[in-house]
N, C-alpha and C positions, 0 to 999 in steps of 0.2 A: 889442442890448448897450449898456450905457450907455456914454458916452463917459468913457475912464478917467480923463481929466483931472478931472472932477468926482468922482472917488472919493479923491483924495488926502487930504481931510479928512474922510471920510466911510466909516468903515472898520467892518466887523462881522465878527468873526471866527467862523469855523465852529464849531459844537458839536463839542468833543472827548471822545472816549471814554478812560477811564483807560488811562494809559500811552502816548498817543500823544504822538509827538516834536514838540510845540509848533506843529503844522499850522495855519496861518491864512491861506493862500493861497486858500482856496474858501468862499464863503459863497452859500447859497441861500435866497430868501425868494419864497415863491411862483414867478412864472414867471422872476424874473430872478436872476441870480449875478453874481459879480466873481471876478476872478483877480488876485491882487496877489502879485509876486514878490520884494518887498523883504524882505530878510532870510533869504530862502530859500536854503538850501546843496544843491546837487546833488553827488552823486558819479557821475561817467560811467564806464560800462564795467565795471559790477560782475559779471563773467562768469565768475568761479572763484571756488574756496574760498578761494583767498589774497586776493582782492580782497574776498569777502563778509566775511571775518574781519576785515580792515582796517575796512570800512565800519562793521560792527558796534562796534568799539572808538571810533570817533570819534563827534562829536555832530551830523554830517550827518544831514537830515531828509528828504531824497530819494534813492533808489538808482535809476539809471538802468543799464538792462541790454537785451542783444540776445537774441532767441529766436529759433530755428528748429529743424527736424526734424533730428535726428542722434543720436548714440550716446553713452552715459556709461560711460567705465571699460571693463570688459571685456563689458558687457552689449551683445550685437548689435541688440537691439530698438530699431529707430526710436521716439524720443519727443522731446518738445520739451526742448531743451536750451540753456544758456546759453552762446552763443558768436556770433561776428562772422564773416562770410563772409571768406574761402573757408573756414574751419574749420568741420567739421560734427562735431566730436568735443569733449567736454568733461568736466569731472570734477564738473560740477555739473548736475543736472536742473533743469527749470524748477520743480517740485514741491518739490524741496527747499529751492530759493531763496525760494520763495514762502512755505513754512512759516516760514523765518528772519524773513522780513520781517513775517508776522503777529504772529510771538512779539515782535519788535522796536518794533512800533507805529509804523513810518515810512510815508512815502508812497513810491510806485514809480511810475516811468515805464516801462512795457514798450514796446520797440521792435521790432516784428515785422521780420523779415527775409523772410518769404515768406508768400503766402496758405494753403499748407497747413498751418501751425502754428497759425492763428487760432482755428478751433473747440476745439482741445484746450486752449489757454490759456484762453479764455473759460470752458471747462466747469470748469478748476482753480479759477479765481477766483471763480466761482458756487458751488463746493463748499466753499471757505474763507469764503464770505460776506465776501469782501473789501469795506471800505467804500468806496462811490463817490467820497467828497470826499478820499480818500487815493489816487485812481487816476487816471494818465495812460495812455493808450494810442496810441502813435506809429507811423506808418507813411508811407512814401514812396508816394504814390499818382499823382503827376505827373511829367512830365519839367520838369527845370529847367536853368539855365545848365551847358551841357556834360554833361550828365547822358544817361545810357542809359535803356532802357525800365525803368518799375517792375516789380517784383516782386507789387506788390498793387495794388488797385484800391479806388474809392470803395465797391464792395460790401462788401469787408472791413470797412472804418470804419462802414459800416450794421449789420452783425453787431454790432460793439461798441457802437454807439448802442442797439440793441435790447436786449441783454445788460444793459448798463448806462446807462441812460439819464442819469445824472448824473455820469458820469465825464468827464473832460476828454478830447477827442479832439484829439491832436496832428497836425495836418496838414502833411506835407512833400511836398517833391519832390526827384527825384535831381539830383546835381550833379556836376561833374568837375573835374580839376585844372586850374588856370590858367584858370578860366571867367571870363567877364566878369560885369558886375552883373545883377541881376534884369530882367528886360524887362517892360514894361507887361501883356503878355499872360500871362506866368508869374504875375504878382502877381494879375491878374485872375482867372486860373483857380484861385488857391487860395483867393481870397475866395470865389468862385463855391461850391466845394467846402464851405467853411465854412457857406454860406447854405443848401445842401442838407442838410448833416448836421444843423446846428442847434448850439446852444451846450448846455453849455460847450466851446468849442473854443479853441484856440492854434495859430498857423501858426509853424511850425518853420522859421526862416530862418539861413542862414549868415553867421556874421560879416563876415567878408572880402568877401563878395558885398554886404552892406549898406552895409558902408564905401565901395566902389567907387561908388556913387551914392546919396548920402544923401536925395535927393529920395523915395525910395521910402518913408521913415519918414513922411512927410507924408502920402502916398497911404494908406498903414495906419492913421494916425490920423483921416483924414477918413472913413474907413469903421470906425472903432471897433474895430479888430482887435487882439485880443490877440496878442502874440509871444514866442515861444520862441527865444532866440539860441544857437546852437551854434558851434563853430569846429572846424576841421581840425587836426591836431596842428602844433605850431609857426608857427600862422598865427591872427590877422595879426601882422604885425611892425611896424605903425606903434606908436610911443609915444603912451600915452594913450587907446588904442581903447577899452578897456573903460569908463574913466570917461565917454568921449564918448557911447558907446552906453546906458550905465546913465543919463546924465542926458537923453537924449532918450526913453527908453523906462523911464520910472521903475516901471511896473508890470509889466514882462517877466520871464519866466522866463531865466536865464543858466544854461544847462546846457553847460558847458566843458570840453574839454581843454585844458590848459595856458593858464590865464586870465591869465597875466602873463608873455609872453614877451620874449626879448631885443628891443628895438625901435629904430626909426629916428625919423622925425620925422612927426607927426601934421598939420602945417600943410599938407601936400599935398592934404589930403581936401577 
């Protein structure tokens, strides 16, 4: 991957189909690609009919949602549904959600919550011929700060890469509450996973853990690694944290809950 710093004044937009929602984060030419999150707006947790309706009413161009095997309505048959653990019941199936996304022409970030759901979701995406440059596939495949055992592994993202060679794989790790910063070995493991899976990929990293040790940003830059920043509800609490990370990571994706919380003082960072 090219150094993101060399792309700031050298941007090429993806070919857009009629009706696409202004997606310009993805460009592939030959064996190269670039990912640019400037101006890209994510809606996090589009997991129900209500949040889906809200998403379709606004101008956000990326819908992020969680998928696992569960049930919908009164149907007892297990199927891929839009829900976040521990919930396994939803009023929205993955197929219904996907059809709405196809019709709307937006980008999607599918967050797999277990291995069992991956083949069915990939089959649905293939059946709908969903464009790869509008597709991000996320999975926690490694243990991160304070995190438990992941419910997915690198083999699951291999399946995604085989099915959609040009989709963006979002490589993530489990984290826990009150966790410390990312360790050198945790960042190294994520980078190795990216090398194994190949591009395009992004490393999904938690905002408050990045802020706990900003030296991680230099390591990521040295490895030309693209980053997606996410956050836990009501965190971080430091004033100006979003501006700081956006300045340090100008091409990153920001897939956030509560992007502008009540805050304290960033001088301690």
